[in-house]
KOLVEXKOL-383967 format. One record per residue: residue in three letters; x, y, z of N, C-alpha, C, O in turn. Coordinates in nm, 4 decimals. Example, Ala and Ser with C-alpha at 12.3 -4.5 7.8 and 13.67 -1.06 7.14 Angstrom:
<pt aa="ALA" n_x="1.3190" n_y="-0.5690" n_z="0.7800" ca_x="1.2300" ca_y="-0.4500" ca_z="0.7800" c_x="1.3200" c_y="-0.3300" c_z="0.7800" o_x="1.4236" o_y="-0.3319" o_z="0.8465"/>
<pt aa="SER" n_x="1.2850" n_y="-0.2250" n_z="0.7080" ca_x="1.3670" ca_y="-0.1060" ca_z="0.7140" c_x="1.2900" c_y="0.0030" c_z="0.7870" o_x="1.3409" o_y="0.1138" o_z="0.8039"/>
REM end
This chain:
<pt aa="LEU" n_x="-1.0896" n_y="1.3955" n_z="-1.9023" ca_x="-1.1724" ca_y="1.5141" ca_z="-1.8424" c_x="-1.0606" c_y="1.5834" c_z="-1.7625" o_x="-0.9725" o_y="1.5163" o_z="-1.7087"/>
<pt aa="LEU" n_x="-1.0635" n_y="1.6993" n_z="-1.7558" ca_x="-0.9615" ca_y="1.7951" ca_z="-1.6845" c_x="-1.0046" c_y="1.7954" c_z="-1.5402" o_x="-1.1219" o_y="1.7686" o_z="-1.5141"/>
<pt aa="CYS" n_x="-0.9268" n_y="1.8211" n_z="-1.4534" ca_x="-0.9614" ca_y="1.8385" ca_z="-1.3132" c_x="-1.0445" c_y="1.9559" c_z="-1.2852" o_x="-1.0102" o_y="2.0682" o_z="-1.3222"/>
<pt aa="GLN" n_x="-1.1535" n_y="1.9328" n_z="-1.2204" ca_x="-1.2561" ca_y="2.0357" ca_z="-1.2040" c_x="-1.3321" c_y="2.0371" c_z="-1.0708" o_x="-1.3165" o_y="1.9432" o_z="-0.9928"/>
<pt aa="ASP" n_x="-1.4067" n_y="2.1308" n_z="-1.0435" ca_x="-1.4808" ca_y="2.1128" ca_z="-0.9190" c_x="-1.6400" c_y="2.1082" c_z="-0.9360" o_x="-1.7105" o_y="2.0866" o_z="-0.8374"/>
<pt aa="ASP" n_x="-1.6890" n_y="2.1267" n_z="-1.0486" ca_x="-1.8370" ca_y="2.1030" ca_z="-1.0739" c_x="-1.9259" c_y="2.2105" c_z="-1.0037" o_x="-2.0478" o_y="2.1979" o_z="-0.9923"/>
<pt aa="VAL" n_x="-1.8609" n_y="2.3077" n_z="-0.9618" ca_x="-1.9414" ca_y="2.4125" ca_z="-0.8788" c_x="-2.0059" c_y="2.5018" c_z="-0.9828" o_x="-1.9317" o_y="2.5690" o_z="-1.0544"/>
<pt aa="ILE" n_x="-2.1333" n_y="2.5085" n_z="-0.9973" ca_x="-2.2041" ca_y="2.6165" ca_z="-1.0765" c_x="-2.3232" c_y="2.6393" c_z="-1.0049" o_x="-2.3909" o_y="2.5404" o_z="-0.9767"/>
<pt aa="GLY" n_x="-2.3650" n_y="2.7611" n_z="-0.9671" ca_x="-2.4818" ca_y="2.8048" ca_z="-0.8967" c_x="-2.4962" c_y="2.7319" c_z="-0.7697" o_x="-2.4054" o_y="2.7497" o_z="-0.6886"/>
<pt aa="THR" n_x="-2.5819" n_y="2.6621" n_z="-0.7403" ca_x="-2.6178" ca_y="2.6112" ca_z="-0.6048" c_x="-2.5910" c_y="2.4575" c_z="-0.5982" o_x="-2.6419" o_y="2.3901" o_z="-0.5087"/>
<pt aa="ARG" n_x="-2.5162" n_y="2.4068" n_z="-0.6872" ca_x="-2.4936" ca_y="2.2640" ca_z="-0.6812" c_x="-2.4251" c_y="2.2121" c_z="-0.5497" o_x="-2.3385" o_y="2.2747" o_z="-0.4885"/>
<pt aa="LYS" n_x="-2.4684" n_y="2.1061" n_z="-0.5191" ca_x="-2.4212" ca_y="2.0525" ca_z="-0.3753" c_x="-2.3683" c_y="1.9049" c_z="-0.3905" o_x="-2.2764" o_y="1.8578" o_z="-0.3235"/>
<pt aa="VAL" n_x="-2.4346" n_y="1.8430" n_z="-0.4816" ca_x="-2.3868" ca_y="1.7049" ca_z="-0.5127" c_x="-2.3791" c_y="1.6717" c_z="-0.6619" o_x="-2.4649" o_y="1.7169" o_z="-0.7376"/>
<pt aa="SER" n_x="-2.2813" n_y="1.5959" n_z="-0.7063" ca_x="-2.2747" ca_y="1.5401" ca_z="-0.8446" c_x="-2.2899" c_y="1.3943" c_z="-0.8340" o_x="-2.2808" o_y="1.3375" o_z="-0.7251"/>
<pt aa="TYR" n_x="-2.3144" n_y="1.3278" n_z="-0.9515" ca_x="-2.3403" ca_y="1.1910" ca_z="-0.9483" c_x="-2.3089" c_y="1.1333" c_z="-1.0896" o_x="-2.3167" o_y="1.2037" o_z="-1.1902"/>
<pt aa="ILE" n_x="-2.2709" n_y="0.9942" n_z="-1.0927" ca_x="-2.2337" ca_y="0.9191" ca_z="-1.2045" c_x="-2.2876" c_y="0.7868" c_z="-1.1826" o_x="-2.2573" o_y="0.7158" o_z="-1.0867"/>
<pt aa="PHE" n_x="-2.3737" n_y="0.7540" n_z="-1.2805" ca_x="-2.4484" ca_y="0.6191" ca_z="-1.2983" c_x="-2.3595" c_y="0.5465" c_z="-1.4054" o_x="-2.3476" o_y="0.6015" o_z="-1.5149"/>
<pt aa="TYR" n_x="-2.2968" n_y="0.4284" n_z="-1.3824" ca_x="-2.2248" ca_y="0.3675" ca_z="-1.4568" c_x="-2.2944" c_y="0.2632" c_z="-1.5403" o_x="-2.3611" o_y="0.1806" o_z="-1.4780"/>
<pt aa="LEU" n_x="-2.2890" n_y="0.2530" n_z="-1.6823" ca_x="-2.3435" ca_y="0.1533" ca_z="-1.7641" c_x="-2.2310" c_y="0.0707" c_z="-1.8314" o_x="-2.2560" o_y="0.0072" o_z="-1.9338"/>
<pt aa="VAL" n_x="-2.1184" n_y="0.0705" n_z="-1.7806" ca_x="-2.0147" ca_y="-0.0118" ca_z="-1.8491" c_x="-2.0406" c_y="-0.1599" c_z="-1.8649" o_x="-2.1346" o_y="-0.2081" o_z="-1.8018"/>
<pt aa="ASP" n_x="-1.9705" n_y="-0.2328" n_z="-1.9388" ca_x="-1.9892" ca_y="-0.3761" ca_z="-1.9566" c_x="-1.9668" c_y="-0.4366" c_z="-1.8221" o_x="-1.8961" o_y="-0.3755" o_z="-1.7419"/>
<pt aa="SER" n_x="-2.0129" n_y="-0.5350" n_z="-1.7945" ca_x="-2.0063" ca_y="-0.6096" ca_z="-1.6710" c_x="-1.8646" c_y="-0.6581" c_z="-1.6476" o_x="-1.8256" o_y="-0.6805" o_z="-1.5330"/>
<pt aa="ASN" n_x="-1.7901" n_y="-0.6742" n_z="-1.7486" ca_x="-1.6576" ca_y="-0.7329" ca_z="-1.7423" c_x="-1.5466" c_y="-0.6229" c_z="-1.7529" o_x="-1.4339" o_y="-0.6462" o_z="-1.7966"/>
<pt aa="TRP" n_x="-1.5895" n_y="-0.5002" n_z="-1.7083" ca_x="-1.4969" ca_y="-0.3954" ca_z="-1.7081" c_x="-1.4093" c_y="-0.4115" c_z="-1.6155" o_x="-1.4507" o_y="-0.4422" o_z="-1.5037"/>
<pt aa="ASN" n_x="-1.2596" n_y="-0.3944" n_z="-1.6387" ca_x="-1.1462" ca_y="-0.4055" ca_z="-1.5551" c_x="-1.1353" c_y="-0.5534" c_z="-1.5034" o_x="-1.0702" o_y="-0.5714" o_z="-1.4005"/>
<pt aa="GLU" n_x="-1.1906" n_y="-0.6554" n_z="-1.5629" ca_x="-1.1998" ca_y="-0.8083" ca_z="-1.4996" c_x="-1.0631" c_y="-0.8499" c_z="-1.5547" o_x="-1.0034" o_y="-0.7972" o_z="-1.6485"/>
<pt aa="GLY" n_x="-1.0217" n_y="-0.9596" n_z="-1.4757" ca_x="-0.9246" ca_y="-1.0386" ca_z="-1.5130" c_x="-0.7736" c_y="-0.9700" c_z="-1.5073" o_x="-0.6786" o_y="-1.0103" o_z="-1.5743"/>
<pt aa="GLY" n_x="-0.7703" n_y="-0.8761" n_z="-1.4290" ca_x="-0.6331" ca_y="-0.8034" ca_z="-1.4241" c_x="-0.6242" c_y="-0.7070" c_z="-1.5174" o_x="-0.5242" o_y="-0.6369" o_z="-1.5022"/>
<pt aa="LYS" n_x="-0.7041" n_y="-0.6732" n_z="-1.6238" ca_x="-0.6942" ca_y="-0.5661" ca_z="-1.7249" c_x="-0.7384" c_y="-0.4399" c_z="-1.6637" o_x="-0.8245" o_y="-0.4303" o_z="-1.5763"/>
<pt aa="CYS" n_x="-0.6799" n_y="-0.3559" n_z="-1.7109" ca_x="-0.7279" ca_y="-0.2057" ca_z="-1.6689" c_x="-0.7690" c_y="-0.1419" c_z="-1.7968" o_x="-0.6932" o_y="-0.1249" o_z="-1.8923"/>
<pt aa="ASP" n_x="-0.9116" n_y="-0.1031" n_z="-1.7915" ca_x="-0.9865" ca_y="-0.0478" ca_z="-1.8897" c_x="-0.9703" c_y="0.1123" c_z="-1.8872" o_x="-0.9793" o_y="0.1834" o_z="-1.9872"/>
<pt aa="GLY" n_x="-0.9433" n_y="0.1596" n_z="-1.7488" ca_x="-0.9258" ca_y="0.2988" ca_z="-1.7217" c_x="-1.0774" c_y="0.3532" c_z="-1.6983" o_x="-1.1708" o_y="0.2755" o_z="-1.6786"/>
<pt aa="GLY" n_x="-1.0917" n_y="0.4887" n_z="-1.7022" ca_x="-1.2109" ca_y="0.5682" ca_z="-1.6891" c_x="-1.2446" c_y="0.5864" c_z="-1.5323" o_x="-1.3576" o_y="0.6215" o_z="-1.4982"/>
<pt aa="ASP" n_x="-1.1477" n_y="0.5626" n_z="-1.4428" ca_x="-1.1770" ca_y="0.5905" ca_z="-1.3131" c_x="-1.2218" c_y="0.7328" c_z="-1.2629" o_x="-1.1645" o_y="0.8302" o_z="-1.3118"/>
<pt aa="LEU" n_x="-1.3102" n_y="0.7497" n_z="-1.1784" ca_x="-1.3284" ca_y="0.8781" ca_z="-1.1226" c_x="-1.2374" c_y="0.9077" c_z="-1.0204" o_x="-1.2418" o_y="0.8407" o_z="-0.9172"/>
<pt aa="ARG" n_x="-1.1464" n_y="1.0080" n_z="-1.0345" ca_x="-1.0548" ca_y="1.0299" ca_z="-0.9271" c_x="-1.0829" c_y="1.1592" c_z="-0.8540" o_x="-1.1067" o_y="1.2610" o_z="-0.9190"/>
<pt aa="LEU" n_x="-1.0811" n_y="1.1600" n_z="-0.7160" ca_x="-1.1259" ca_y="1.2635" ca_z="-0.6330" c_x="-0.9774" c_y="1.3208" c_z="-0.5800" o_x="-0.8862" o_y="1.2401" o_z="-0.5621"/>
<pt aa="TYR" n_x="-0.9606" n_y="1.4422" n_z="-0.5595" ca_x="-0.8545" ca_y="1.5195" ca_z="-0.5195" c_x="-0.8767" c_y="1.6121" c_z="-0.4137" o_x="-0.9677" o_y="1.6944" o_z="-0.4227"/>
<pt aa="PRO" n_x="-0.7962" n_y="1.6060" n_z="-0.3062" ca_x="-0.7940" ca_y="1.6811" ca_z="-0.2015" c_x="-0.7335" c_y="1.8234" c_z="-0.2376" o_x="-0.6876" o_y="1.8429" o_z="-0.3502"/>
<pt aa="LEU" n_x="-0.7340" n_y="1.9209" n_z="-0.1421" ca_x="-0.6419" ca_y="2.0455" ca_z="-0.1793" c_x="-0.5046" c_y="2.0237" c_z="-0.1610" o_x="-0.4603" o_y="1.9373" o_z="-0.0853"/>
<pt aa="LYS" n_x="-0.4352" n_y="2.1007" n_z="-0.2290" ca_x="-0.2811" ca_y="2.0928" ca_z="-0.2117" c_x="-0.2480" c_y="2.1060" c_z="-0.0612" o_x="-0.1745" o_y="2.0231" o_z="-0.0076"/>
<pt aa="ASP" n_x="-0.2973" n_y="2.2010" n_z="0.0017" ca_x="-0.2756" ca_y="2.2212" ca_z="0.1478" c_x="-0.3975" c_y="2.2968" c_z="0.1998" o_x="-0.4677" o_y="2.3538" o_z="0.1162"/>
<pt aa="GLU" n_x="-0.4295" n_y="2.3033" n_z="0.3266" ca_x="-0.5371" ca_y="2.3516" ca_z="0.3876" c_x="-0.5446" c_y="2.5144" c_z="0.3421" o_x="-0.6529" o_y="2.5724" o_z="0.3489"/>
<pt aa="HIS" n_x="-0.4314" n_y="2.5798" n_z="0.2984" ca_x="-0.4425" ca_y="2.7243" ca_z="0.2839" c_x="-0.4350" c_y="2.7589" c_z="0.1402" o_x="-0.4129" o_y="2.8740" o_z="0.1027"/>
<pt aa="SER" n_x="-0.4563" n_y="2.6445" n_z="0.0476" ca_x="-0.4626" ca_y="2.6555" ca_z="-0.0917" c_x="-0.5995" c_y="2.6563" c_z="-0.1589" o_x="-0.6150" o_y="2.5926" o_z="-0.2631"/>
<pt aa="LEU" n_x="-0.6904" n_y="2.7190" n_z="-0.1093" ca_x="-0.8181" ca_y="2.7028" ca_z="-0.1669" c_x="-0.8253" c_y="2.7210" c_z="-0.3176" o_x="-0.7815" o_y="2.8236" o_z="-0.3696"/>
<pt aa="GLY" n_x="-0.8746" n_y="2.6323" n_z="-0.3815" ca_x="-0.8954" ca_y="2.6364" ca_z="-0.5449" c_x="-0.7614" c_y="2.5770" c_z="-0.6094" o_x="-0.7440" o_y="2.5859" o_z="-0.7309"/>
<pt aa="THR" n_x="-0.6703" n_y="2.5184" n_z="-0.5286" ca_x="-0.5578" ca_y="2.4383" ca_z="-0.5943" c_x="-0.5772" c_y="2.2872" c_z="-0.5436" o_x="-0.5736" o_y="2.2539" o_z="-0.4251"/>
<pt aa="PRO" n_x="-0.5972" n_y="2.2055" n_z="-0.6466" ca_x="-0.6110" ca_y="2.0635" ca_z="-0.5965" c_x="-0.4653" c_y="2.0189" c_z="-0.5822" o_x="-0.3694" o_y="2.0867" o_z="-0.6189"/>
<pt aa="ALA" n_x="-0.4574" n_y="1.8880" n_z="-0.5204" ca_x="-0.3306" ca_y="1.8207" ca_z="-0.5055" c_x="-0.2837" c_y="1.7599" c_z="-0.6316" o_x="-0.3626" o_y="1.7524" o_z="-0.7257"/>
<pt aa="ASP" n_x="-0.1738" n_y="1.7197" n_z="-0.6418" ca_x="-0.1133" ca_y="1.6525" ca_z="-0.7720" c_x="-0.1572" c_y="1.5211" c_z="-0.7948" o_x="-0.1602" o_y="1.4727" o_z="-0.9079"/>
<pt aa="VAL" n_x="-0.1990" n_y="1.4476" n_z="-0.6715" ca_x="-0.2157" ca_y="1.3066" ca_z="-0.6815" c_x="-0.3615" c_y="1.2871" c_z="-0.5993" o_x="-0.3854" o_y="1.3414" o_z="-0.4914"/>
<pt aa="PRO" n_x="-0.4570" n_y="1.1961" n_z="-0.6739" ca_x="-0.5795" ca_y="1.1889" ca_z="-0.6119" c_x="-0.5825" c_y="1.1126" c_z="-0.4828" o_x="-0.5027" o_y="1.0213" o_z="-0.4616"/>
<pt aa="SER" n_x="-0.6817" n_y="1.1524" n_z="-0.3893" ca_x="-0.6855" ca_y="1.0715" ca_z="-0.2572" c_x="-0.7712" c_y="0.9532" c_z="-0.2781" o_x="-0.7659" o_y="0.8614" o_z="-0.1963"/>
<pt aa="LYS" n_x="-0.8528" n_y="0.9468" n_z="-0.3846" ca_x="-0.9373" ca_y="0.8297" ca_z="-0.4101" c_x="-0.9522" c_y="0.8106" c_z="-0.5536" o_x="-0.9548" o_y="0.9053" o_z="-0.6322"/>
<pt aa="SER" n_x="-0.9623" n_y="0.6839" n_z="-0.5897" ca_x="-0.9746" ca_y="0.6464" ca_z="-0.7305" c_x="-1.0991" c_y="0.5272" c_z="-0.7315" o_x="-1.0955" o_y="0.4166" o_z="-0.6775"/>
<pt aa="ILE" n_x="-1.2116" n_y="0.5893" n_z="-0.8128" ca_x="-1.3308" ca_y="0.4742" ca_z="-0.8086" c_x="-1.3400" c_y="0.4230" c_z="-0.9509" o_x="-1.3837" o_y="0.4929" o_z="-1.0424"/>
<pt aa="PRO" n_x="-1.2959" n_y="0.2947" n_z="-0.9668" ca_x="-1.3163" ca_y="0.2450" ca_z="-1.0848" c_x="-1.4677" c_y="0.2167" c_z="-1.1365" o_x="-1.5513" o_y="0.1837" o_z="-1.0524"/>
<pt aa="PRO" n_x="-1.4994" n_y="0.2273" n_z="-1.2535" ca_x="-1.6304" ca_y="0.1960" ca_z="-1.3094" c_x="-1.6814" c_y="0.0678" c_z="-1.2826" o_x="-1.6040" o_y="-0.0271" o_z="-1.2961"/>
<pt aa="LYS" n_x="-1.8024" n_y="0.0464" n_z="-1.2455" ca_x="-1.8679" ca_y="-0.0905" ca_z="-1.2372" c_x="-1.9970" c_y="-0.0832" c_z="-1.2935" o_x="-2.0621" o_y="0.0211" o_z="-1.2881"/>
<pt aa="TRP" n_x="-2.0432" n_y="-0.1964" n_z="-1.3527" ca_x="-2.1781" ca_y="-0.2008" ca_z="-1.4160" c_x="-2.2891" c_y="-0.1772" c_z="-1.2979" o_x="-2.2913" o_y="-0.2470" o_z="-1.1966"/>
<pt aa="ASN" n_x="-2.3739" n_y="-0.0786" n_z="-1.3213" ca_x="-2.4898" ca_y="-0.0529" ca_z="-1.2530" c_x="-2.4551" c_y="0.0153" c_z="-1.1096" o_x="-2.5309" o_y="0.0086" o_z="-1.0128"/>
<pt aa="GLN" n_x="-2.3444" n_y="0.0741" n_z="-1.1099" ca_x="-2.2990" ca_y="0.1409" ca_z="-0.9879" c_x="-2.3310" c_y="0.2988" c_z="-0.9886" o_x="-2.3170" o_y="0.3703" o_z="-1.0879"/>
<pt aa="LEU" n_x="-2.3730" n_y="0.3393" n_z="-0.8708" ca_x="-2.4093" ca_y="0.4878" ca_z="-0.8621" c_x="-2.3125" c_y="0.5542" c_z="-0.7678" o_x="-2.2984" o_y="0.5114" o_z="-0.6533"/>
<pt aa="VAL" n_x="-2.2410" n_y="0.6651" n_z="-0.8166" ca_x="-2.1378" ca_y="0.7203" ca_z="-0.7442" c_x="-2.1937" c_y="0.8710" c_z="-0.7105" o_x="-2.2189" o_y="0.9490" o_z="-0.8023"/>
<pt aa="LEU" n_x="-2.2100" n_y="0.9034" n_z="-0.5844" ca_x="-2.2443" ca_y="1.0406" ca_z="-0.5403" c_x="-2.1149" c_y="1.1088" c_z="-0.4797" o_x="-2.0347" o_y="1.0405" o_z="-0.4160"/>
<pt aa="PHE" n_x="-2.0963" n_y="1.2379" n_z="-0.4993" ca_x="-1.9907" ca_y="1.3070" ca_z="-0.4402" c_x="-2.0214" c_y="1.4568" c_z="-0.4345" o_x="-2.0712" o_y="1.5216" o_z="-0.5265"/>
<pt aa="GLY" n_x="-1.9834" n_y="1.5058" n_z="-0.3084" ca_x="-2.0212" ca_y="1.6521" ca_z="-0.2941" c_x="-1.9331" c_y="1.7397" c_z="-0.3540" o_x="-1.8167" o_y="1.7060" o_z="-0.3755"/>
<pt aa="VAL" n_x="-1.9786" n_y="1.8546" n_z="-0.3849" ca_x="-1.9158" ca_y="1.9634" ca_z="-0.4463" c_x="-1.9007" c_y="2.1047" c_z="-0.3728" o_x="-2.0027" o_y="2.1592" o_z="-0.3305"/>
<pt aa="SER" n_x="-1.7933" n_y="2.1567" n_z="-0.3589" ca_x="-1.7790" ca_y="2.2807" ca_z="-0.2884" c_x="-1.6877" c_y="2.3663" c_z="-0.3598" o_x="-1.5845" o_y="2.3223" o_z="-0.4104"/>
<pt aa="PRO" n_x="-1.7260" n_y="2.4998" n_z="-0.3660" ca_x="-1.6390" ca_y="2.5967" ca_z="-0.4476" c_x="-1.5002" c_y="2.5891" c_z="-0.3957" o_x="-1.4757" o_y="2.6097" o_z="-0.2769"/>
<pt aa="GLY" n_x="-1.3951" n_y="2.5552" n_z="-0.4967" ca_x="-1.2604" ca_y="2.5661" ca_z="-0.4756" c_x="-1.2034" c_y="2.4576" c_z="-0.3696" o_x="-1.0854" o_y="2.4632" o_z="-0.3350"/>
<pt aa="LYS" n_x="-1.2929" n_y="2.3569" n_z="-0.3184" ca_x="-1.2517" ca_y="2.2593" ca_z="-0.2363" c_x="-1.2552" c_y="2.1126" c_z="-0.2854" o_x="-1.1744" o_y="2.0297" o_z="-0.2435"/>
<pt aa="SER" n_x="-1.3496" n_y="2.0840" n_z="-0.3739" ca_x="-1.3722" ca_y="1.9444" ca_z="-0.4236" c_x="-1.3532" c_y="1.9335" c_z="-0.5577" o_x="-1.4366" o_y="1.9764" o_z="-0.6375"/>
<pt aa="PHE" n_x="-1.2375" n_y="1.8729" n_z="-0.5956" ca_x="-1.1778" ca_y="1.8442" ca_z="-0.7260" c_x="-1.2013" c_y="1.7084" c_z="-0.7768" o_x="-1.2031" o_y="1.6141" o_z="-0.6977"/>
<pt aa="HIS" n_x="-1.2203" n_y="1.6901" n_z="-0.9090" ca_x="-1.2105" ca_y="1.5553" ca_z="-0.9575" c_x="-1.1838" c_y="1.5372" c_z="-1.1096" o_x="-1.2093" o_y="1.6352" o_z="-1.1796"/>
<pt aa="ASP" n_x="-1.1410" n_y="1.4374" n_z="-1.1637" ca_x="-1.1249" ca_y="1.4258" ca_z="-1.2804" c_x="-1.1555" c_y="1.2751" c_z="-1.3342" o_x="-1.1737" o_y="1.1896" o_z="-1.2476"/>
<pt aa="VAL" n_x="-1.1612" n_y="1.2437" n_z="-1.4460" ca_x="-1.1812" ca_y="1.1142" ca_z="-1.5162" c_x="-1.0631" c_y="1.0728" c_z="-1.5849" o_x="-1.0056" o_y="1.1392" o_z="-1.6711"/>
<pt aa="GLU" n_x="-1.0280" n_y="0.9559" n_z="-1.5416" ca_x="-0.8937" ca_y="0.8738" ca_z="-1.6037" c_x="-0.9420" c_y="0.8391" c_z="-1.7665" o_x="-1.0539" o_y="0.8093" o_z="-1.8081"/>
<pt aa="GLU" n_x="-0.8190" n_y="0.8545" n_z="-1.8370" ca_x="-0.8351" ca_y="0.8124" ca_z="-1.9751" c_x="-0.8793" c_y="0.6598" c_z="-1.9883" o_x="-0.8319" o_y="0.5708" o_z="-1.9176"/>
<pt aa="VAL" n_x="-0.9661" n_y="0.6418" n_z="-2.0771" ca_x="-1.0239" ca_y="0.5075" ca_z="-2.1122" c_x="-0.9148" c_y="0.4466" c_z="-2.1953" o_x="-0.8704" o_y="0.5109" o_z="-2.2903"/>
<pt aa="TYR" n_x="-0.8630" n_y="0.3137" n_z="-2.1633" ca_x="-0.7446" ca_y="0.2607" ca_z="-2.2330" c_x="-0.7877" c_y="0.1534" c_z="-2.3223" o_x="-0.7043" o_y="0.1003" o_z="-2.3955"/>
<pt aa="ASN" n_x="-0.9230" n_y="0.1123" n_z="-2.3235" ca_x="-0.9728" ca_y="-0.0059" ca_z="-2.4141" c_x="-1.0583" c_y="0.0711" c_z="-2.5212" o_x="-1.1675" o_y="0.1206" o_z="-2.4933"/>
<pt aa="GLU" n_x="-1.0034" n_y="0.0772" n_z="-2.6400" ca_x="-1.0798" ca_y="0.1534" ca_z="-2.7462" c_x="-1.2017" c_y="0.0712" c_z="-2.7874" o_x="-1.2736" o_y="0.1318" o_z="-2.8669"/>
<pt aa="TYR" n_x="-1.2423" n_y="-0.0473" n_z="-2.7549" ca_x="-1.3394" ca_y="-0.1371" ca_z="-2.8063" c_x="-1.4360" c_y="-0.1345" c_z="-2.6947" o_x="-1.5412" o_y="-0.1966" o_z="-2.7101"/>
<pt aa="ALA" n_x="-1.4154" n_y="-0.0732" n_z="-2.5881" ca_x="-1.5033" ca_y="-0.0768" ca_z="-2.4656" c_x="-1.5470" c_y="0.0508" c_z="-2.4285" o_x="-1.4683" o_y="0.1037" o_z="-2.3500"/>
<pt aa="PRO" n_x="-1.6511" n_y="0.1238" n_z="-2.4590" ca_x="-1.6873" ca_y="0.2490" ca_z="-2.4244" c_x="-1.7256" c_y="0.2651" c_z="-2.2793" o_x="-1.7978" o_y="0.1814" o_z="-2.2251"/>
<pt aa="ARG" n_x="-1.6727" n_y="0.3851" n_z="-2.2060" ca_x="-1.7204" ca_y="0.3953" ca_z="-2.0730" c_x="-1.8486" c_y="0.4701" c_z="-2.0699" o_x="-1.8512" o_y="0.5931" o_z="-2.0694"/>
<pt aa="LEU" n_x="-1.9671" n_y="0.3873" n_z="-2.0674" ca_x="-2.0953" ca_y="0.4730" ca_z="-2.0743" c_x="-2.1330" c_y="0.4957" c_z="-1.9357" o_x="-2.1096" o_y="0.4164" o_z="-1.8445"/>
<pt aa="SER" n_x="-2.1992" n_y="0.6200" n_z="-1.9224" ca_x="-2.2414" ca_y="0.6568" ca_z="-1.7962" c_x="-2.3550" c_y="0.7725" c_z="-1.8188" o_x="-2.3771" o_y="0.8250" o_z="-1.9279"/>
<pt aa="ILE" n_x="-2.4203" n_y="0.8018" n_z="-1.7017" ca_x="-2.5147" ca_y="0.8996" ca_z="-1.6918" c_x="-2.4653" c_y="0.9891" c_z="-1.5853" o_x="-2.4399" o_y="0.9393" o_z="-1.4756"/>
<pt aa="SER" n_x="-2.4484" n_y="1.1187" n_z="-1.6054" ca_x="-2.3948" ca_y="1.1971" ca_z="-1.4846" c_x="-2.4759" c_y="1.3353" c_z="-1.4878" o_x="-2.5208" o_y="1.3821" o_z="-1.5925"/>
<pt aa="GLY" n_x="-2.4894" n_y="1.3924" n_z="-1.3691" ca_x="-2.5693" ca_y="1.5147" ca_z="-1.3480" c_x="-2.5131" c_y="1.5627" c_z="-1.1956" o_x="-2.4223" o_y="1.5185" o_z="-1.1252"/>
<pt aa="TRP" n_x="-2.6046" n_y="1.6685" n_z="-1.1782" ca_x="-2.5893" ca_y="1.7387" ca_z="-1.0510" c_x="-2.7291" c_y="1.7661" c_z="-0.9705" o_x="-2.7276" o_y="1.8245" o_z="-0.8622"/>
REM end
């Protein structure tokens, strides 16, 4: 998923409820699929996310992640899933 800000209309909050296997990322393996949150490139660059995320949240079984959305300020993407045999199941919305 490409870097985006989820802002449409009056959205203020987005969420992801993870339904991945309970052994996702266990035992030192990396299955990927992290939600990555990006700050602005600098305080004067509204609409331009930084190149590196400020926070990376790995999927966990039965985990609910809420994050605020603001036009041109709150950017996120989803890391590629590396395990082709374990789908990153989730429910997301706004």
